[in-house]
C-alpha positions as CSV (number, residue, x, y, z in Angstrom):
1,M,-106.5,94.1,16.4
2,S,-108.2,95.2,19.6
3,S,-106.9,98.5,20.9
4,A,-107.6,97.3,24.5
5,V,-104.4,95.2,24.6
6,S,-101.2,96.1,22.8
7,L,-98.9,93.2,21.8
8,E,-95.1,93.3,21.4
9,V,-92.7,90.5,21.0
10,G,-89.1,91.1,22.3
11,G,-85.9,89.6,21.0
12,D,-86.1,87.0,23.7
13,G,-89.3,85.7,22.3
14,V,-91.4,87.0,25.2
15,L,-94.8,88.5,24.2
16,V,-95.6,91.6,26.3
17,A,-99.4,92.1,26.3
18,T,-100.3,95.5,27.8
19,M,-103.9,96.2,28.8
20,N,-104.9,99.8,28.1
21,L,-108.7,100.1,27.6
22,P,-109.4,103.2,25.5
23,G,-111.6,105.9,26.9
24,R,-111.5,104.6,30.5
25,P,-109.2,105.8,33.3
26,M,-108.9,102.2,34.5
27,N,-109.0,98.8,32.8
28,V,-112.3,97.1,33.5
29,V,-113.4,93.6,32.6
30,G,-115.9,93.5,29.7
31,D,-116.1,92.3,26.2
32,T,-113.5,94.7,24.8
33,L,-110.8,93.8,27.3
34,M,-111.5,90.1,27.0
35,E,-111.3,90.3,23.2
36,G,-107.9,91.9,23.6
37,I,-106.7,89.1,25.9
38,A,-108.2,86.5,23.5
39,Q,-106.0,88.0,20.7
40,A,-103.0,87.9,23.0
41,C,-103.7,84.1,23.5
42,A,-103.8,83.7,19.7
43,K,-100.5,85.4,19.4
44,L,-99.0,83.3,22.2
45,A,-99.8,80.2,20.0
46,D,-97.1,81.5,17.5
47,P,-94.2,78.9,17.7
48,A,-91.8,81.8,17.8
49,V,-93.3,83.1,21.1
50,K,-91.9,81.5,24.3
51,G,-94.2,83.0,26.9
52,M,-96.2,86.1,27.8
53,I,-96.2,88.9,30.3
54,L,-99.6,90.4,30.9
55,T,-99.4,93.9,32.4
56,S,-101.1,97.3,32.3
57,G,-100.4,100.6,30.6
58,K,-102.5,102.4,33.2
59,A,-101.6,103.3,36.8
60,D,-103.5,100.2,38.0
61,F,-103.5,96.6,36.6
62,C,-107.2,96.2,36.4
63,A,-110.1,97.5,38.6
64,G,-112.6,94.8,38.1
65,G,-115.9,94.2,36.3
66,D,-117.7,96.8,34.2
67,L,-120.6,97.7,36.5
68,D,-122.2,99.9,33.8
69,R,-122.7,96.8,31.7
70,M,-123.7,94.6,34.7
71,S,-126.4,97.1,35.8
72,Q,-128.1,96.7,32.4
73,W,-128.5,92.9,32.7
74,S,-132.1,92.0,33.3
75,K,-132.2,88.2,32.7
76,P,-130.1,85.6,34.6
77,E,-128.8,84.2,31.3
78,E,-126.9,87.5,30.7
79,P,-124.6,87.4,33.7
80,F,-124.2,83.6,33.4
81,E,-123.1,83.8,29.7
82,G,-121.0,86.9,30.4
83,S,-119.2,85.0,33.2
84,M,-118.7,81.9,31.1
85,A,-117.4,83.9,28.1
86,M,-114.7,85.5,30.4
87,K,-113.7,82.1,31.7
88,K,-113.4,80.6,28.2
89,V,-110.7,83.2,27.4
90,L,-108.9,82.7,30.7
91,R,-108.9,79.0,30.3
92,Q,-107.3,79.4,26.8
93,L,-104.6,81.6,28.5
94,E,-103.6,79.0,31.1
95,L,-103.8,75.9,28.8
96,Q,-101.6,77.2,26.0
97,G,-98.6,75.2,27.3
98,K,-96.5,78.3,27.6
99,P,-95.7,80.3,30.7
100,V,-97.8,83.4,31.3
101,V,-96.9,85.9,34.1
102,A,-99.1,88.7,35.4
103,A,-96.8,91.7,36.1
104,I,-99.0,93.6,38.5
105,N,-98.0,97.3,38.5
106,G,-101.1,98.7,40.4
107,H,-104.4,97.6,42.0
108,A,-105.7,94.2,40.8
109,L,-109.2,93.9,42.2
110,G,-112.2,91.8,41.4
111,G,-112.1,90.7,37.8
112,G,-108.6,92.1,37.6
113,L,-107.3,89.7,40.2
114,E,-109.2,86.9,38.5
115,I,-107.3,87.6,35.2
116,A,-104.1,87.5,37.2
117,L,-105.1,84.2,38.8
118,A,-105.4,82.7,35.3
119,C,-101.7,83.5,34.7
120,H,-99.1,80.9,35.8
121,A,-97.4,83.3,38.2
122,R,-98.1,86.7,39.6
123,I,-95.4,89.2,40.4
124,A,-96.3,92.6,42.0
125,I,-94.6,95.8,42.8
126,D,-93.9,95.9,46.6
127,D,-95.9,99.0,47.5
128,A,-98.1,98.8,50.6
129,R,-100.7,101.1,48.8
130,L,-101.1,98.5,46.0
131,K,-104.3,96.5,46.6
132,L,-105.1,93.0,45.6
133,G,-108.5,91.4,46.4
134,Q,-112.0,90.2,45.6
135,P,-114.2,93.1,46.9
136,E,-117.3,92.0,45.0
137,V,-119.2,90.9,48.2
138,K,-119.3,94.6,49.2
139,L,-121.6,95.2,46.2
140,G,-123.7,92.1,46.8
141,L,-121.8,90.1,44.1
142,L,-119.3,87.2,44.0
143,P,-116.2,86.7,41.9
144,G,-117.7,85.5,38.6
145,G,-114.5,85.1,36.6
146,G,-113.1,82.0,38.4
147,G,-112.2,83.6,41.7
148,T,-114.1,81.1,43.9
149,V,-112.6,78.3,41.8
150,R,-108.9,79.2,41.4
151,L,-108.4,80.8,44.9
152,P,-109.3,77.6,46.9
153,R,-107.0,75.6,44.6
154,L,-104.2,78.1,45.1
155,V,-104.3,79.3,48.7
156,G,-106.7,76.7,50.3
157,I,-110.5,76.7,51.0
158,Q,-110.4,78.6,54.3
159,A,-108.2,81.5,53.0
160,A,-110.3,81.7,49.8
161,L,-113.5,81.9,51.9
162,Q,-112.0,84.8,53.8
163,I,-110.7,86.7,50.7
164,C,-114.1,86.4,48.9
165,G,-116.4,86.5,51.9
166,E,-115.0,89.6,53.5
167,G,-113.8,91.4,50.4
168,N,-110.8,93.1,52.2
169,D,-107.8,94.5,50.4
170,I,-104.5,92.5,50.6
171,A,-101.2,94.2,50.5
172,P,-98.4,92.7,48.2
173,A,-96.2,91.5,51.1
174,K,-99.2,89.7,52.7
175,A,-100.2,88.3,49.3
176,R,-96.7,86.8,48.8
177,E,-96.8,85.3,52.3
178,M,-100.1,83.5,51.5
179,G,-98.9,82.3,48.1
180,L,-101.2,84.6,46.1
181,V,-98.2,86.2,44.4
182,A,-94.8,84.4,43.6
183,D,-92.5,87.4,43.9
184,L,-92.3,91.2,44.6
185,A,-90.4,93.9,42.7
186,K,-89.2,97.3,43.8
187,D,-90.2,99.1,40.5
188,R,-91.5,98.6,37.0
189,D,-88.1,97.7,35.5
190,E,-87.5,95.0,38.1
191,L,-91.1,93.8,37.7
192,M,-90.6,93.1,34.0
193,A,-87.1,91.6,34.5
194,K,-88.4,89.2,37.1
195,A,-91.4,88.3,34.9
196,R,-88.9,87.5,32.0
197,A,-86.7,85.4,34.4
198,W,-89.7,83.4,35.6
199,I,-90.7,82.6,32.0
200,A,-87.2,81.5,31.1
201,A,-87.1,79.3,34.2
202,N,-90.5,77.7,33.6
203,P,-90.8,77.0,29.9
204,K,-93.6,74.4,30.3
205,A,-95.6,76.1,33.0
206,K,-98.9,74.5,34.1
207,Q,-101.4,75.6,36.7
208,P,-101.4,73.5,39.9
209,W,-105.0,72.4,39.2
210,D,-104.0,71.1,35.8
211,Q,-101.3,68.8,37.2
212,P,-102.3,65.1,37.3
213,K,-101.7,64.7,41.0
214,F,-103.2,68.0,42.1
215,R,-104.6,68.3,45.7
216,F,-106.3,71.3,47.3
217,P,-103.8,73.0,49.8
218,G,-105.2,71.9,53.2
219,G,-107.7,69.6,51.5
220,D,-111.0,69.7,49.5
221,S,-114.5,70.1,51.0
222,R,-114.5,66.4,52.0
223,T,-111.3,66.5,54.1
224,P,-112.1,66.2,57.8
225,A,-110.5,69.4,58.9
226,V,-112.2,71.4,56.1
227,A,-115.5,69.6,56.7
228,Q,-115.3,70.7,60.3
229,M,-114.9,74.3,59.2
230,W,-117.9,74.0,56.9
231,A,-119.9,72.7,59.9
232,I,-119.5,76.1,61.6
233,A,-118.9,78.6,58.8
234,P,-122.6,79.2,57.9
235,S,-123.5,79.9,61.5
236,V,-120.6,82.4,61.8
237,A,-121.7,84.1,58.6
238,S,-125.3,84.2,59.7
239,Q,-124.3,85.8,63.0
240,K,-122.6,88.6,61.2
241,T,-125.1,89.1,58.3
242,W,-128.4,88.0,59.8
243,G,-129.1,86.5,56.4
244,N,-129.4,89.9,54.8
245,Y,-126.6,89.4,52.3
246,P,-127.3,86.6,49.9
247,A,-123.9,87.0,48.2
248,V,-122.2,85.7,51.4
249,R,-124.3,82.6,51.3
250,H,-123.7,82.2,47.5
251,I,-119.9,82.6,48.0
252,M,-119.8,79.9,50.6
253,S,-122.0,77.6,48.4
254,S,-119.8,78.2,45.3
255,I,-116.5,77.4,47.2
256,F,-118.1,74.4,49.1
257,E,-119.5,72.8,45.9
258,G,-116.4,73.7,43.9
259,G,-114.4,71.9,46.5
260,L,-116.3,68.7,45.5
261,L,-116.1,69.1,41.7
262,D,-113.5,69.2,39.0
263,F,-112.3,72.6,37.7
264,E,-114.7,72.8,34.7
265,A,-117.8,71.8,36.7
266,A,-116.9,74.1,39.5
267,S,-116.6,77.0,37.0
268,V,-120.2,76.4,35.8
269,V,-121.5,76.3,39.4
270,E,-119.7,79.6,40.1
271,S,-121.4,81.3,37.1
272,R,-124.8,80.1,38.3
273,Y,-124.2,81.7,41.7
274,F,-122.8,84.8,40.1
275,A,-126.1,85.1,38.1
276,A,-128.1,84.7,41.3
277,C,-126.2,87.5,42.9
278,V,-126.5,89.9,39.9
279,M,-130.3,89.3,39.8
280,S,-130.8,89.9,43.6
281,Q,-132.5,93.1,44.8
282,E,-129.7,93.5,47.4
283,S,-127.0,93.7,44.7
284,K,-129.1,96.2,42.6
285,N,-129.5,98.3,45.7
286,M,-125.9,98.3,46.6
287,I,-124.5,98.9,43.1
288,N,-126.9,101.7,42.6
289,T,-126.0,103.5,45.8
290,L,-122.5,102.4,46.8
291,W,-121.1,102.6,43.3
292,F,-123.0,105.0,41.0
293,Q,-124.4,107.4,43.5
294,L,-121.2,107.4,45.7
295,N,-119.0,108.0,42.6
296,A,-121.3,110.9,41.5
297,I,-120.9,112.5,44.9
298,K,-117.1,112.0,44.9
299,K,-116.9,113.6,41.5
300,G,-118.6,116.7,42.9
301,A,-122.3,116.3,41.9
302,S,-123.3,118.3,45.0
303,R,-120.6,121.0,44.6
304,P,-121.5,124.3,42.9
305,A,-120.1,124.4,39.4
306,G,-117.9,127.3,38.2
307,V,-116.3,128.0,41.6
308,P,-112.5,127.4,41.5
309,A,-111.1,124.5,43.5
310,S,-109.5,125.4,46.9
311,K,-107.4,123.9,49.6
312,V,-107.1,124.6,53.3
313,G,-103.5,125.2,54.4
314,R,-104.3,126.3,57.9
315,L,-107.3,125.2,60.0
316,G,-108.6,126.5,63.3
317,I,-110.7,124.3,65.6
318,L,-112.6,125.7,68.6
319,G,-113.2,123.1,71.3
320,A,-110.7,120.3,71.9
321,G,-113.1,117.6,73.0
322,M,-113.3,114.2,71.3
323,M,-114.9,115.8,68.2
324,G,-112.4,118.7,68.0
325,G,-109.5,116.3,68.7
326,G,-110.7,114.0,65.9
327,I,-111.1,116.8,63.4
328,A,-107.6,117.9,64.2
329,Y,-106.2,114.4,63.6
330,V,-107.8,113.8,60.2
331,S,-106.9,117.3,59.1
332,A,-103.2,117.1,60.2
333,K,-103.1,113.6,58.5
334,A,-104.1,115.3,55.3
335,G,-101.2,117.7,55.6
336,I,-103.1,120.7,57.0
337,D,-101.6,122.9,59.8
338,V,-104.1,122.9,62.7
339,V,-104.7,125.4,65.5
340,L,-106.6,123.5,68.3
341,L,-108.1,126.0,70.7
342,D,-109.8,125.5,74.1
343,T,-110.5,127.5,77.2
344,T,-107.5,126.0,79.2
345,Q,-104.1,124.8,78.0
346,E,-104.8,121.5,79.8
347,A,-108.0,120.9,77.7
348,A,-106.2,121.9,74.4
349,D,-103.3,119.6,75.2
350,K,-105.8,116.8,76.0
351,G,-107.4,117.3,72.5
352,K,-103.9,117.0,70.9
353,A,-103.2,113.9,73.0
354,Y,-106.2,112.2,71.1
355,S,-104.0,112.3,68.0
356,Q,-101.0,111.1,70.0
357,G,-103.0,108.0,71.2
358,L,-104.1,107.1,67.6
359,L,-100.6,107.5,66.2
360,D,-98.9,105.6,69.0
361,K,-101.2,102.6,68.2
362,A,-100.3,102.9,64.5
363,V,-96.6,102.9,65.4
364,K,-97.0,99.9,67.7
365,K,-98.8,97.9,65.0
366,G,-96.1,98.8,62.4
367,R,-98.5,100.9,60.3
368,S,-96.4,104.0,60.9
369,T,-93.1,105.2,62.2
370,A,-92.1,107.4,65.2
371,E,-90.8,110.0,62.7
372,K,-94.1,110.2,60.8
373,R,-96.0,110.4,64.1
374,D,-93.9,113.3,65.4
375,A,-94.2,115.1,62.0
376,L,-98.0,114.8,62.2
377,L,-98.2,116.0,65.8
378,A,-96.0,119.0,65.0
379,K,-98.8,120.1,62.7
380,I,-101.2,120.5,65.6
381,Q,-100.8,123.6,67.8
382,A,-102.7,123.4,71.1
383,T,-103.5,126.8,72.4
384,T,-105.9,129.1,74.3
385,R,-105.2,132.2,72.3
386,Y,-107.6,133.4,69.6
387,E,-104.8,135.4,68.1
388,D,-103.3,132.1,66.9
389,L,-106.2,131.7,64.5
390,A,-104.7,134.4,62.3
391,G,-103.9,133.1,58.8
392,C,-106.5,130.3,59.0
393,D,-108.5,129.5,55.8
394,L,-111.2,127.8,57.7
395,V,-112.3,127.7,61.4
396,I,-114.6,125.0,62.7
397,E,-116.3,125.3,66.1
398,A,-116.9,122.1,67.9
399,V,-118.1,123.4,71.3
400,F,-121.1,122.4,73.4
401,E,-124.5,122.4,71.8
402,D,-125.5,125.7,73.3
403,R,-126.5,128.7,71.2
404,A,-124.9,131.3,73.5
405,V,-121.6,129.4,73.8
406,K,-121.4,129.0,70.0
407,A,-122.3,132.7,69.4
408,D,-119.5,133.8,71.8
409,V,-116.7,131.7,70.1
410,T,-118.0,132.8,66.6
411,K,-117.5,136.5,67.4
412,K,-114.1,135.9,69.0
413,A,-112.8,133.8,66.0
414,E,-114.1,136.2,63.4
415,S,-112.3,139.1,65.0
416,V,-109.0,137.4,64.0
417,L,-110.2,135.7,60.8
418,A,-109.6,137.4,57.4
419,A,-112.8,138.7,55.9
420,D,-113.0,136.3,53.0
421,K,-112.4,133.1,55.0
422,V,-114.9,130.5,56.1
423,F,-116.4,129.8,59.5
424,A,-118.1,126.4,60.1
425,S,-120.2,125.0,63.0
426,N,-120.0,121.3,63.8
427,T,-123.5,121.3,65.4
428,S,-125.5,118.2,64.9
429,T,-129.0,119.7,65.5
430,L,-129.1,123.6,65.8
431,P,-130.2,125.3,62.6
432,I,-127.3,127.0,60.8
433,T,-129.3,130.1,59.8
434,G,-129.9,130.8,63.5
435,L,-126.3,130.3,64.5
436,A,-125.1,132.5,61.6
437,K,-126.9,135.5,63.3
438,A,-123.9,135.7,65.6
439,S,-121.7,136.1,62.5
440,A,-120.6,139.4,61.0
441,R,-120.5,137.6,57.6
442,P,-123.3,135.0,57.4
443,Q,-122.5,134.4,53.7
444,N,-119.2,132.8,54.9
445,F,-120.9,130.7,57.6
446,I,-121.7,127.0,57.0
447,G,-122.4,123.8,58.9
448,L,-119.9,120.9,58.9
449,H,-121.4,118.0,60.8
450,F,-118.8,115.4,61.6
451,F,-119.6,112.0,63.0
452,S,-117.9,110.3,66.0
453,P,-115.3,108.9,66.1
454,V,-114.1,111.3,63.3
455,D,-111.0,109.1,62.4
456,K,-113.3,106.2,61.5
457,M,-116.6,107.7,60.3
458,P,-116.5,108.4,56.5
459,L,-119.2,111.1,56.2
460,V,-119.4,114.8,56.7
461,E,-122.8,116.5,56.4
462,I,-122.5,120.0,54.9
463,I,-125.4,122.3,55.9
464,V,-126.2,125.3,53.8
465,G,-127.7,128.2,55.8
466,Q,-130.1,130.8,54.2
467,A,-127.2,133.3,53.7
468,T,-124.5,130.8,52.8
469,S,-122.8,131.6,49.5
470,E,-122.1,129.2,46.7
471,Q,-118.3,130.0,47.1
472,T,-118.5,129.1,50.8
473,L,-120.2,125.8,50.0
474,A,-117.6,124.9,47.3
475,R,-114.8,125.7,49.8
476,A,-116.4,123.5,52.5
477,F,-116.9,120.7,50.0
478,D,-113.3,120.9,48.8
479,Y,-112.0,120.7,52.5
480,V,-114.1,117.6,53.2
481,A,-112.7,116.0,50.0
482,Q,-109.2,117.1,51.1
483,I,-109.4,115.2,54.3
484,G,-110.6,112.1,52.5
485,K,-114.2,112.1,53.8
486,T,-117.4,111.8,51.7
487,P,-119.5,115.0,51.7
488,I,-123.2,115.2,51.4
489,V,-124.9,118.6,51.1
490,V,-128.2,119.4,52.7
491,N,-130.3,122.6,53.3
492,D,-130.8,124.0,56.8
493,S,-133.4,122.6,59.1
494,R,-133.7,121.5,62.7
495,G,-131.7,118.3,63.0
496,F,-130.8,118.7,59.3
497,Y,-131.0,115.3,57.7
498,T,-128.8,112.7,59.5
499,S,-129.6,113.6,63.1
500,R,-133.3,114.0,62.3
501,V,-133.7,110.6,60.6
502,F,-131.3,108.8,62.9
503,A,-133.4,109.9,65.9
504,T,-136.5,108.1,64.5
505,Y,-134.7,104.7,64.7
506,V,-133.6,105.0,68.4
507,M,-136.9,106.6,69.4
508,E,-139.0,103.9,67.8
509,G,-137.0,101.2,69.7
510,I,-137.6,103.2,73.0
511,A,-141.3,103.5,72.2
512,M,-141.5,99.7,71.9
513,L,-140.0,99.4,75.3
514,K,-142.7,101.6,76.8
515,E,-145.4,99.5,75.1
516,G,-144.1,96.3,76.9
517,V,-141.9,94.8,74.2
518,H,-139.0,92.9,75.8
519,P,-135.8,95.0,75.5
520,R,-133.9,92.0,74.2
521,S,-136.4,91.5,71.4
522,I,-136.1,95.2,70.4
523,E,-132.3,94.9,70.2
524,V,-132.4,91.7,68.1
525,A,-135.0,93.3,65.8
526,G,-132.5,96.2,65.2
527,L,-129.7,93.9,64.3
528,Q,-131.9,91.7,62.2
529,A,-133.1,94.7,60.3
530,G,-129.4,95.2,59.3
531,M,-128.5,98.1,61.5
532,P,-124.9,98.2,62.9
533,M,-126.1,98.7,66.5
534,P,-129.5,98.0,68.2
535,P,-131.6,101.1,69.2
536,L,-131.3,101.0,73.0
537,A,-127.5,100.4,72.9
538,L,-127.1,103.2,70.3
539,Q,-129.1,105.6,72.5
540,D,-126.7,104.8,75.4
541,E,-123.7,105.7,73.0
542,V,-125.3,109.0,72.1
543,S,-126.2,109.6,75.7
544,L,-129.7,110.1,77.1
545,S,-128.8,113.4,78.7
546,L,-127.7,114.9,75.4
547,S,-130.9,113.8,73.8
548,M,-132.9,115.4,76.6
549,H,-130.9,118.6,76.2
550,V,-131.6,118.7,72.5
551,Q,-135.3,118.1,73.2
552,E,-135.4,121.0,75.7
553,Q,-133.6,123.3,73.3
554,T,-136.0,122.4,70.5
555,K,-139.0,123.0,72.8
556,K,-137.6,126.5,73.7
557,D,-136.9,127.4,70.0
558,L,-140.4,126.3,68.9
559,A,-142.0,128.1,71.8
560,A,-140.3,131.3,70.7
561,E,-141.9,130.8,67.2
562,G,-145.3,130.2,68.9
563,R,-145.2,126.4,68.1
564,T,-145.2,123.3,70.2
565,L,-143.2,120.2,69.9
566,P,-145.3,117.0,69.6
567,E,-144.0,114.5,72.1
568,H,-142.8,111.2,70.8
569,P,-143.9,108.2,72.9
570,G,-140.2,107.4,73.6
571,T,-139.4,110.8,75.1
572,G,-140.9,110.1,78.5
573,V,-138.8,107.0,78.9
574,I,-135.6,109.0,78.3
575,R,-136.7,111.6,80.8
576,Q,-137.5,108.9,83.4
577,L,-134.1,107.3,83.0
578,V,-132.2,110.6,83.1
579,E,-134.1,111.5,86.4
580,V,-132.7,108.4,88.1
581,G,-129.1,109.1,86.8
582,R,-129.0,106.6,84.0
583,I,-127.6,109.0,81.3
584,G,-125.8,106.5,79.1
585,K,-122.6,104.7,78.4
586,K,-120.4,107.6,79.6
587,A,-121.8,107.3,83.1
588,G,-121.6,103.4,83.0
589,K,-125.4,103.1,83.1
590,G,-128.3,103.8,80.7
591,F,-130.5,101.1,79.1
592,Y,-127.5,98.9,79.8
593,D,-125.1,98.5,82.8
594,Y,-121.5,98.8,81.8
595,G,-118.6,97.1,83.6
596,D,-115.1,95.7,83.1
597,D,-116.6,92.5,81.7
598,G,-118.8,94.3,79.1
599,K,-122.4,95.4,79.1
600,A,-125.8,93.9,79.9
601,L,-129.3,95.2,79.7
602,W,-130.3,96.9,83.0
603,P,-132.4,94.2,84.8
604,E,-134.8,96.9,86.2
605,L,-136.0,97.9,82.7
606,T,-138.6,95.1,82.6
607,R,-139.8,96.3,86.1
608,L,-140.2,99.9,85.0
609,Y,-141.8,98.8,81.7
610,P,-143.4,95.4,82.3
611,T,-143.2,92.9,79.4
612,A,-146.6,92.5,77.7
613,A,-148.1,89.0,77.6
614,Q,-148.6,89.3,73.8
615,Q,-145.3,90.1,72.1
616,P,-145.3,91.5,68.5
617,A,-144.1,89.6,65.5
618,Q,-140.4,90.1,64.5
619,R,-141.5,91.4,61.1
620,E,-143.6,94.1,62.6
621,M,-140.8,95.3,64.8
622,I,-138.3,95.4,61.9
623,D,-140.9,97.3,59.8
624,R,-141.4,99.9,62.5
625,L,-137.7,100.5,62.8
626,M,-137.1,100.8,59.1
627,F,-140.3,102.6,58.0
628,A,-139.8,105.2,60.7
629,Q,-136.4,106.1,59.1
630,A,-137.4,105.8,55.4
631,N,-140.5,107.9,55.9
632,E,-138.6,110.7,57.7
633,A,-136.0,110.7,54.9
634,A,-138.9,111.1,52.4
635,R,-140.2,114.0,54.4
636,C,-136.7,115.6,54.3
637,Y,-136.8,115.2,50.5
638,E,-140.3,116.6,50.3
639,E,-139.4,119.7,52.5
640,G,-136.2,120.4,50.4
641,V,-133.8,119.6,53.2
642,L,-132.3,117.0,50.9
643,R,-130.9,118.3,47.7
644,S,-130.5,114.9,46.0
645,V,-131.5,111.2,46.2
646,A,-127.8,110.3,46.2
647,D,-127.1,112.5,49.3
648,A,-130.1,110.9,51.0
649,N,-128.9,107.3,50.4
650,I,-125.2,107.8,51.0
651,G,-125.9,110.0,54.0
652,S,-128.1,107.3,55.6
653,I,-125.6,104.4,55.1
654,F,-122.4,106.4,55.9
655,G,-123.9,108.6,58.5
656,W,-125.8,106.3,60.9
657,G,-125.5,102.9,59.3
658,F,-128.9,102.5,57.6
659,A,-128.9,98.8,56.5
660,P,-126.5,98.9,53.5
661,F,-128.2,96.0,51.7
662,H,-131.2,98.2,51.2
663,G,-129.1,100.8,49.4
664,G,-130.1,103.7,51.6
665,A,-133.3,105.3,53.1
666,L,-134.9,106.4,49.8
667,Q,-133.7,103.3,47.9
668,F,-135.6,101.3,50.5
669,I,-138.8,102.9,49.2
670,N,-137.8,102.5,45.6
671,A,-137.0,98.8,46.0
672,M,-140.3,98.1,47.7
673,G,-142.3,100.3,45.4
674,A,-144.1,103.5,46.5
675,R,-147.6,101.8,46.5
676,A,-146.5,98.9,48.8
677,F,-144.7,101.4,51.1
678,V,-147.8,103.6,51.4
679,E,-150.0,100.7,52.1
680,R,-147.8,99.3,54.9
681,S,-147.1,102.8,56.3
682,R,-150.9,103.4,56.7
683,G,-151.3,100.0,58.4
684,L,-148.5,101.0,60.9
685,A,-150.1,104.5,61.4
686,A,-153.5,102.9,62.2
687,K,-151.8,100.8,64.9
688,F,-149.0,103.0,66.3
689,G,-149.9,106.6,65.5
690,P,-149.6,109.4,62.9
691,R,-145.8,109.4,62.8
692,F,-146.1,106.5,60.4
693,E,-148.5,108.4,58.0
694,P,-146.6,108.2,54.6
695,A,-145.0,111.4,53.4
696,A,-147.0,113.2,50.7
697,V,-144.2,112.8,48.2
698,V,-144.5,109.0,48.4
699,V,-148.3,109.1,48.2
700,K,-148.0,111.1,44.9
701,M,-145.4,108.5,43.6
702,A,-147.8,105.7,44.5
703,E,-150.5,107.3,42.4
704,S,-148.2,108.1,39.5
705,G,-146.0,105.0,39.6
706,G,-143.0,107.3,40.2
707,R,-139.8,106.7,42.2
708,F,-137.0,108.7,43.8
709,S,-134.5,109.7,41.1
710,D,-132.0,112.5,40.7
711,A,-132.6,112.4,37.0
712,A,-136.3,113.2,37.4
């Protein structure tokens, strides 16, 4: 008897099969779980058994496929056979001739939802936090346990395409509305009672697709209305993905072809596409980074061991601009009392109003209530008095990027802060060790670099100064986790990691403009490379004047050390636009003109920087944008700014949107191979300058056959 699924027959003849995979916090789909479900099928065949309830002994129903197992597959036959083996068991489950109900007590995602789909009915606990869905596409995969076959036959082709192609979570109420679940229950007892009642009412249950007169809801792939959708769906997908995510194409193909075939043939087609996804480099990249490395970070791989866990009860924020207001919101949302301080009460109140605006929207959309909004706002105290910082566990300064201003607020806050509490700077470029000189206790001083807008961006970059203690780092890490953000930890340096590498992307795009590349081509190359925004538009968002200010500050700092800042070819372009008042989106004019009807590239750009007769190949432009970033990330690793490969990869994707299908800036080099990366970098350096010379660490890897690895 498999210990993965316990079996118990009640007096009413209903078999309760409870999934409880040993040694794992969640049920995951693999051989062990499927063997347990196969044994439940065998027990269901007993003439004394009238039906079966499949449920879970864990907090969630089932989390999905076993990615540890998938990552070891090296030949396409392995995912194909694994997928078909799972389907064989699920087919036995639904063809027994007896009713089977999935009693969904927690998240049912990926393979977990596919198991539930093979049951004749699904009943879920009505909890908005409970998630149903097929998120495989987010790791470069498709549902390989029948998801692209059963879903179109249950909810229709268009809805199935959306569920599988977008991978978003579905709340139980929405799932019931679309026919994904049959009923909802308020708690576990009602869940089981309703499942038993369904079995009693449907003694000879059959799946819709096993009925002789079955028709796809809304029609199969041949139906005119559905055929019309298929005529445009690939173009819409291509517009969103630029062809960088093969899983999206494979999902569409599997659903389209499955909509022309019978159930069994469609199942084989799906397994073939599943194998193609598993074998793709894109999926390997994404699973490695967005699953294994991300989970390692979330479990505290970058946190000092041996330091007791801590929580922030009261937080001080200096500066109530958009950044300070955003930090106040996410902290209050996590249950922390916040003191939001600025030089005038009007400015402090404006910072608090940022939270009010977000909460009012949530109430309007039905995602929150007026009571919850008011309770959260009551946690934010807008003030101008430093005395109100008394009792804070952590103070974060989010004032203007000016060393003197930051030094002033540091001293004022520390005069009120208890000696053992932490002070953090939200600077994006100024070295923490230098800023800590204004502190009376540099061992308690750390960098916490948030990204804008704070309520949406998932990352916080923690910067360790030369004097920062392990205890301070652990406390900062715990706070970032407390507010639900992903922390990466880096060592101190000018621009740290994210700002430094991000700048190479926008500056390379601007350098192309100066060379005579048409601005529209530059922007398309950025999007086709897989970046969320093109370089010129992104520079407008950041603001050209801020970039100029950072450049000037860096020049001064280096001059004080007797060094000079080598000028990037793009710097002169920024200077020229700032001089004519084109400082970015906030002023309504930068590389783009901004108006009520949207934005458009400034027509004068091509006059200032005439378009060259000979335009570069698209591949060359994409390579320049991507190699500039990956090479700078490698330099950060080489210099010890980066503490781990995981921090580098997660920081690049979550921080500035480095094309996720590459798996991060260092995984980009791993996937290509160090030798090929060095060869291409040298070719770019010969044509465009020494900034493309490959980092020494990658040159060494090319010689030794090595790769970036935290295990090394």
